[in-house]
C-alpha positions in Angstrom: 17.7 -16.6 6.3 14.8 -15.5 4.1 12.6 -18.6 4.9 10.8 -16.9 7.9 10.2 -13.9 5.7 8.8 -16.0 2.9 6.4 -17.6 5.3 5.3 -14.2 6.6 4.8 -12.9 3.0 2.7 -15.9 2.2 0.7 -15.5 5.4 0.0 -11.8 4.6 -1.0 -12.8 1.1 -3.6 -15.2 2.5 -4.8 -12.6 5.0 -5.5 -10.2 2.2 -7.7 -12.8 0.5 -9.5 -13.7 3.7 -10.3 -10.1 4.3 -11.9 -9.9 0.9 -9.4 -7.4 -0.5 -8.4 -9.5 -3.5 -10.1 -11.9 -5.9 -9.1 -14.2 -8.7 -5.4 -13.5 -9.2 -5.7 -9.8 -8.1 -3.2 -8.1 -5.8 0.4 -8.6 -5.0 2.8 -8.4 -2.1 6.5 -7.9 -1.6 9.1 -7.3 1.1 12.6 -5.9 1.0 15.4 -8.2 2.3 18.0 -7.1 4.8 20.7 -6.5 2.1 18.4 -3.8 0.5 19.0 -5.2 -3.0 16.8 -8.2 -3.0 13.0 -8.5 -2.6 10.5 -11.3 -1.9 7.4 -11.2 -4.0 4.3 -13.2 -4.6 4.1 -15.0 -8.0 1.7 -14.2 -10.8 -1.4 -16.2 -11.8 -1.9 -17.7 -8.3 -4.7 -16.8 -5.9 -3.5 -15.1 -2.8 -5.5 -17.7 -1.0 -3.1 -20.3 -2.2 0.3 -18.7 -1.9 2.7 -20.8 0.1 6.2 -20.0 1.2 7.8 -22.3 -1.3 6.1 -20.3 -4.1 7.5 -16.9 -3.0 10.1 -15.5 -5.4 13.3 -13.6 -4.8 13.8 -10.8 -7.3 16.0 -7.7 -7.8 14.6 -4.2 -8.1 14.5 -4.5 -11.9 12.2 -7.5 -11.5 14.7 -10.2 -12.5 13.8 -13.5 -10.7 16.8 -14.6 -8.7 15.1 -17.7 -7.2 11.8 -19.4 -7.5 10.0 -21.5 -10.2 7.1 -19.2 -11.0 6.9 -15.9 -12.9 6.8 -12.4 -11.2 3.6 -10.4 -11.5 3.4 -7.8 -14.2 2.8 -4.9 -11.8 6.2 -5.2 -10.2 7.0 -1.7 -11.6 4.5 -0.3 -8.9 6.5 -1.9 -6.1 9.9 -0.9 -7.6 8.7 2.7 -7.9 7.8 2.7 -4.2 11.0 1.1 -3.1 13.1 3.5 -5.1 11.2 6.5 -3.7 11.2 5.3 -0.1 14.4 3.7 1.2 12.5 3.2 4.5 9.9 1.0 2.9 10.4 -2.6 3.9 7.1 -3.9 2.3 4.6 -2.9 -0.4 1.1 -4.3 -0.7 -1.3 -3.7 -3.6 -4.9 -4.9 -3.4 -8.4 -4.0 -4.4 -10.4 -3.6 -1.1 -13.9 -2.8 -2.3 -14.8 0.4 -0.6 -11.4 2.1 -1.1 -11.2 0.8 -4.6 -14.7 2.2 -5.3 -13.4 5.7 -4.4 -10.7 5.4 -6.9 -13.0 3.9 -9.6 -15.3 6.9 -9.1 -12.2 9.2 -9.5 -12.9 10.6 -6.0 -10.7 11.5 -3.1 -11.0 10.2 0.5 -11.1 13.9 1.3 -10.2 16.1 4.3 -9.1 14.3 7.5 -12.1 13.4 9.6 -10.6 10.8 12.0 -7.6 11.4 14.3 -6.4 7.9 13.8 -6.1 8.4 10.1 -4.0 11.5 10.5 -1.5 9.9 12.9 -1.2 6.6 11.0 -1.4 7.9 7.4 -0.9 11.6 7.4 -3.2 14.4 6.3 -4.1 12.9 2.9 -4.4 9.6 1.1 -4.2 10.8 -2.5 -6.0 9.3 -5.5 -3.6 9.2 -8.4 -4.9 9.7 -12.0 -5.7 6.6 -14.0 -2.8 5.1 -16.0 -2.5 2.1 -18.1 -0.4 -0.8 -16.7 3.4 -0.3 -16.9 2.9 3.4 -17.4 6.1 5.4 -16.6 3.8 8.4 -15.7 2.2 6.3 -13.0 5.5 5.2 -11.6 6.6 8.9 -11.4 3.3 9.9 -9.7 3.7 7.1 -7.2 7.2 8.2 -6.4 6.2 11.8 -6.0 3.3 11.0 -3.8 5.2 8.7 -1.5 8.2 11.0 -1.2 7.3 14.6 -1.8 3.7 14.2 -0.9 4.5 12.3 2.4 1.9 9.6 1.7 2.1 6.1 3.0 -1.0 4.9 1.1 -2.3 5.7 -2.3 -5.6 5.1 -4.2 -4.8 4.2 -7.8 -7.7 5.3 -10.0 -9.1 2.1 -11.5 -6.5 -0.1 -9.8 -7.1 -0.3 -6.1 -4.8 0.7 -3.2 -1.0 0.7 -2.8 0.6 1.0 0.7 4.1 0.9 2.0 5.4 0.0 5.5 8.6 -0.5 7.3 7.6 -4.2 7.4 4.7 -6.4 6.3 2.7 -6.0 9.4 2.7 -2.2 9.2 1.8 -2.3 5.5 -1.0 -4.7 6.2 -2.4 -2.5 9.0 -2.3 0.6 6.7 -4.2 -1.2 4.0 -6.7 -2.3 6.6 -7.1 1.2 7.9 -7.6 2.7 4.4 -10.4 0.3 3.7 -12.0 0.8 7.2 -11.9 4.5 6.7 -13.4 4.2 3.2 -16.3 2.2 4.7 -16.9 4.8 7.3 -17.0 7.6 4.7 -19.6 5.6 2.6 -21.8 5.3 5.7 -21.2 9.0 6.6 -22.3 10.1 3.2 -25.9 9.0 4.0 -25.8 11.3 7.0 -24.7 14.3 5.1 -20.9 13.6 4.8 -18.0 13.6 7.3 -17.2 16.8 9.3 -13.5 17.7 8.8 -11.2 17.9 11.8 -10.3 21.5 12.8 -7.0 22.6 11.1 -5.3 23.3 14.5 -6.2 19.7 15.6 -4.8 18.3 12.4 -1.5 20.2 13.0 -1.3 18.7 16.5 -2.0 15.2 15.2 0.7 15.6 12.5 3.1 16.6 15.3 2.1 13.4 17.2 2.7 11.5 14.0 6.3 12.8 13.8 6.9 12.0 17.5 5.8 8.4 16.7 8.5 8.2 14.1 6.1 8.4 11.2 5.9 10.6 8.1 8.4 12.6 6.1 9.4 14.9 9.0 10.4 11.9 11.1 12.5 10.5 8.2 14.5 13.7 7.7 
């Protein structure tokens, strides 16, 4: 039953590498299985370029490997925090797309909404979380708060790339793609004096459209 999902996870892993969002052994990807208690995950110490379906692991939310010969990546706690906070999350991706990661490395924010597509797809804000060492409980708490209370679907992790959630792997991938695309636009706009924010009334209308599309916290309530 999970074999098609394993193939899809491996494909998304390779797509992240092909897009230039991961290098070396960077990044990780996971997906929630239908029973809600098991998850598929990419293995550690393998380039995302080389991940194949037979290498995909099955784990529980605590990170215990239920099937698979390789080891789970050490950043599983980021994924677990996201899944626990968002029962609707069917997939989590973590990568280091250069432009968006640069924003986090600089301890900056993507800022006020300047593109309608960003508001509808990702909400009014993609927050940058404070830097935290790996396996930090404070980072897990911050991720949960931002994804649940803050109504974010994508996060910049200062010094550690981008984390996105989606109802499935395709939505998560598209959100990661959009965050990096927007970051590139902002870098280009900086040379022209910076982006002009959307009017507040328009942002409100776009958020209403987001809810109608079944996206965001309001749609989940």
